[in-house]
C-alpha positions as CSV (number, residue, x, y, z in Angstrom):
1,M,0.0,0.0,0.0
2,F,1.5,3.3,-1.0
3,T,1.1,6.5,0.9
4,P,1.3,9.7,-1.3
5,T,0.3,13.5,-0.4
6,S,-3.0,15.2,0.3
7,F,-5.0,16.6,-2.5
8,F,-8.4,18.3,-2.0
9,G,-8.3,18.8,1.7
10,R,-11.2,19.3,4.0
11,L,-14.6,17.9,3.2
12,S,-15.9,19.3,6.5
13,K,-14.5,21.7,9.1
14,P,-15.2,22.3,12.8
15,V,-17.5,25.3,13.0
16,A,-18.0,27.9,15.8
17,G,-21.0,27.7,17.9
18,P,-23.1,30.6,19.4
19,H,-20.4,31.1,22.1
20,S,-17.4,30.6,19.8
21,V,-17.1,27.0,21.0
22,A,-16.0,24.8,18.2
23,K,-18.3,22.0,17.4
24,R,-17.4,18.5,16.1
25,S,-16.9,17.8,12.4
26,V,-19.6,15.9,10.7
27,H,-18.3,14.4,7.4
28,R,-20.9,14.3,4.6
29,L,-21.3,13.2,1.0
30,P,-19.5,15.7,-1.4
31,Y,-21.4,18.0,-3.6
32,L,-21.2,16.9,-7.2
33,H,-21.7,19.0,-10.4
34,Y,-23.9,16.3,-11.9
35,K,-26.9,14.4,-10.7
36,I,-25.8,11.0,-9.3
37,E,-29.3,9.7,-9.6
38,E,-29.0,9.9,-13.4
39,G,-26.0,7.6,-13.5
40,I,-22.5,8.3,-14.9
41,R,-22.7,7.4,-18.5
42,P,-21.4,5.1,-19.8
43,V,-19.7,3.5,-16.7
44,F,-22.5,3.4,-14.1
45,S,-26.2,2.9,-14.5
46,K,-28.6,5.0,-12.5
47,K,-29.1,2.2,-10.0
48,A,-25.4,1.4,-9.6
49,A,-24.3,5.0,-9.2
50,T,-27.0,5.9,-6.7
51,Y,-26.3,2.7,-4.6
52,H,-22.6,3.3,-4.6
53,Y,-22.8,7.0,-3.7
54,K,-25.5,6.8,-1.1
55,H,-25.0,3.3,0.4
56,I,-21.3,2.5,-0.1
57,H,-19.9,5.9,0.3
58,G,-22.6,7.0,2.7
59,G,-22.0,3.9,4.8
60,H,-18.4,4.7,5.3
61,L,-19.3,8.2,6.3
62,K,-21.8,7.1,8.8
63,R,-19.4,4.6,10.4
64,L,-16.6,7.2,10.4
65,N,-18.8,9.8,12.2
66,L,-19.7,7.2,14.9
67,L,-16.1,6.1,15.3
68,I,-14.7,9.6,15.9
69,E,-17.5,10.9,18.2
70,A,-16.1,12.0,21.5
71,T,-12.5,11.3,20.4
72,P,-9.7,13.7,19.4
73,S,-10.5,13.0,15.7
74,E,-14.0,14.6,15.9
75,M,-12.4,18.0,15.6
76,K,-10.2,17.1,12.6
77,A,-10.6,17.4,8.9
78,L,-10.8,14.2,6.9
79,E,-7.2,14.3,5.7
80,E,-5.9,15.0,9.2
81,I,-7.8,12.0,10.5
82,I,-6.1,9.8,7.8
83,L,-2.6,11.0,8.4
84,V,-2.8,10.6,12.2
85,N,-4.4,7.2,12.1
86,R,-2.3,5.8,9.3
87,V,0.6,5.4,11.7
88,N,-1.5,4.4,14.7
89,S,-2.5,0.7,14.4
90,D,-4.8,1.0,17.3
91,D,-7.1,3.0,15.2
92,A,-7.1,1.0,12.0
93,A,-10.9,1.1,11.8
94,V,-10.9,4.9,11.8
95,F,-8.2,5.0,9.1
96,N,-10.0,2.6,6.9
97,Q,-13.4,4.4,7.1
98,A,-11.7,7.9,6.6
99,A,-9.6,6.7,3.8
100,S,-12.5,5.0,2.1
101,C,-14.4,8.3,2.2
102,Y,-11.5,10.2,0.7
103,N,-11.0,7.7,-2.0
104,H,-14.7,7.7,-3.0
105,T,-14.9,11.5,-3.0
106,F,-11.8,11.6,-5.3
107,M,-13.5,9.0,-7.5
108,W,-16.7,11.1,-7.9
109,L,-14.7,14.2,-8.8
110,S,-12.5,12.5,-11.3
111,M,-15.6,11.2,-13.3
112,I,-18.2,13.0,-15.2
113,P,-21.1,11.7,-17.5
114,D,-20.1,11.3,-21.1
115,G,-16.5,12.5,-20.5
116,R,-14.6,14.4,-23.1
117,P,-11.0,13.5,-24.4
118,P,-8.1,15.1,-22.7
119,S,-7.0,18.5,-24.0
120,E,-4.0,18.9,-26.1
121,W,-2.0,20.0,-23.1
122,M,-3.1,16.9,-21.2
123,M,-2.4,14.8,-24.3
124,A,1.2,16.2,-24.3
125,Q,1.7,15.1,-20.7
126,L,0.6,11.6,-21.4
127,Q,2.8,11.6,-24.5
128,T,5.8,12.6,-22.4
129,N,5.2,10.3,-19.5
130,F,3.7,7.2,-21.2
131,G,4.4,7.4,-24.8
132,G,0.8,8.6,-25.7
133,F,-2.7,8.1,-24.7
134,D,-3.0,4.6,-26.0
135,N,0.1,3.4,-24.1
136,F,-1.3,5.1,-21.0
137,K,-4.7,3.4,-21.4
138,D,-3.0,-0.1,-21.9
139,Q,-0.8,0.4,-18.8
140,W,-3.8,1.5,-16.8
141,K,-5.8,-1.6,-17.8
142,N,-2.9,-3.8,-16.9
143,H,-2.8,-2.3,-13.5
144,C,-6.5,-2.8,-13.1
145,R,-6.1,-6.5,-14.1
146,A,-3.3,-6.9,-11.5
147,I,-5.5,-6.0,-8.6
148,F,-6.1,-9.2,-6.7
149,G,-9.0,-8.8,-4.3
150,Q,-10.0,-5.1,-3.6
151,G,-8.1,-2.0,-4.4
152,W,-7.6,1.3,-6.4
153,V,-5.6,2.3,-9.4
154,W,-4.2,5.9,-9.2
155,L,-2.6,8.3,-11.5
156,I,0.0,10.3,-9.4
157,D,2.5,13.1,-9.9
158,N,5.7,11.9,-8.4
159,D,8.0,14.9,-8.2
160,G,7.2,16.0,-11.8
161,H,6.7,12.5,-13.4
162,L,3.3,10.9,-14.0
163,E,3.1,7.4,-12.8
164,I,0.3,4.7,-12.3
165,A,0.2,3.1,-8.9
166,T,-2.0,0.6,-7.1
167,A,-3.3,0.5,-3.6
168,F,-5.2,-2.2,-1.8
169,N,-8.1,-2.0,0.7
170,A,-8.3,1.6,1.8
171,G,-4.9,2.6,0.5
172,N,-4.6,6.1,-0.7
173,P,-2.0,8.7,-1.9
174,L,-1.8,10.8,1.3
175,G,1.3,11.5,3.4
176,R,4.4,11.0,1.1
177,R,6.3,14.1,0.2
178,G,6.3,15.0,-3.5
179,I,3.5,12.8,-4.5
180,N,0.1,14.2,-5.5
181,P,-2.9,12.2,-6.8
182,L,-4.7,13.1,-10.1
183,L,-7.1,10.3,-11.0
184,L,-8.4,6.9,-9.8
185,T,-10.4,3.9,-10.6
186,D,-12.3,2.0,-7.9
187,M,-11.5,-1.7,-8.3
188,W,-13.5,-2.9,-5.4
189,E,-16.1,-5.5,-6.5
190,H,-19.0,-3.3,-5.4
191,A,-18.0,-0.8,-8.0
192,Y,-18.7,-3.0,-11.0
193,L,-20.6,-6.1,-9.9
194,M,-24.2,-4.5,-10.3
195,D,-23.6,-3.4,-13.9
196,Y,-20.9,-5.8,-15.2
197,G,-20.9,-9.0,-13.1
198,N,-17.3,-10.1,-13.4
199,D,-16.6,-8.4,-16.7
200,V,-13.9,-6.0,-15.3
201,E,-12.5,-5.4,-18.8
202,Q,-15.8,-3.7,-19.9
203,Y,-16.0,-1.8,-16.7
204,V,-12.6,-0.3,-17.2
205,E,-13.2,0.4,-20.8
206,N,-16.4,2.3,-20.1
207,W,-14.7,4.1,-17.2
208,F,-12.3,5.7,-19.7
209,H,-15.3,7.4,-21.4
210,A,-16.4,8.9,-18.0
211,V,-13.1,10.4,-17.0
212,N,-13.2,14.1,-16.0
213,W,-9.9,15.2,-17.7
214,E,-10.7,18.8,-16.8
215,F,-10.4,17.9,-13.1
216,V,-7.1,15.9,-13.8
217,E,-5.6,18.8,-15.7
218,T,-6.5,21.3,-13.0
219,M,-4.9,19.1,-10.3
220,L,-1.8,18.7,-12.4
221,R,-1.4,22.4,-13.3
222,K,-1.6,23.3,-9.5
223,V,1.2,20.8,-8.8
224,E,3.3,22.2,-11.6
225,T,2.9,25.8,-10.4
226,G,3.9,24.7,-6.8
227,T,0.5,25.3,-5.4
228,H,-0.3,23.3,-2.4
229,V,-2.8,20.7,-3.7
230,S,-4.9,20.7,-0.5
231,I,-7.9,22.5,-2.1
232,S,-11.6,22.0,-1.9
233,P,-13.5,19.8,-4.4
234,E,-15.7,22.7,-5.4
235,E,-12.7,24.8,-6.2
236,V,-11.4,22.3,-8.6
237,I,-14.7,21.9,-10.3
238,Q,-15.5,25.6,-10.6
239,T,-12.1,26.9,-11.7
240,G,-11.2,24.3,-14.3
241,P,-7.8,24.2,-16.1
242,T,-5.8,27.4,-16.2
243,E,-5.6,28.8,-19.6
244,Q,-2.1,29.2,-21.0
């Protein structure tokens, strides 16, 4: 399981009460710029997308909020909970739930219904680092095939070089200096079983047609300009790639 840097930061923050007493964080499902109930064409049907978002992701959030209640973690942002509990084996349950929430939020943001191809600028990055889009796609599929059990496939920026990495269980790219996540595919069985059965090949192929390359490009441009990548999901979606 690899452990790269934080990316979009805080899904929820402690808020001040009427007497300026901070209240506990309650982690919630992320706001999306598309209607999850309509599915994510062509990768997730309406039923599968809704179930995954509300019940799988929602279930992790419910369990996380229960686990951190009345503990030091209840005042922390999601990424802080992950970083603290990654190194504390006594709190493996907290880490697993928090990391699963982080991963799922990243997944929703890095997809969009009827995704468009990468921009010329993004294509150039794929050419430089993978020898072109087709080679990148083949390598991505190979990493997806190599997942045994449950896991995730991530596109990361590793000190200026794009790489594909795999993580298992609740593994995510948070905590290693110089590494920033850009994109991921959920390779847990619950992601594809409802729509595809065991046809993982078709699942991954369809996923490529729902990638939010604008999100990926925005993340990468922020890394290249030296901007700290701990930004809100809404900021990424609203600003889009920087024109150059």
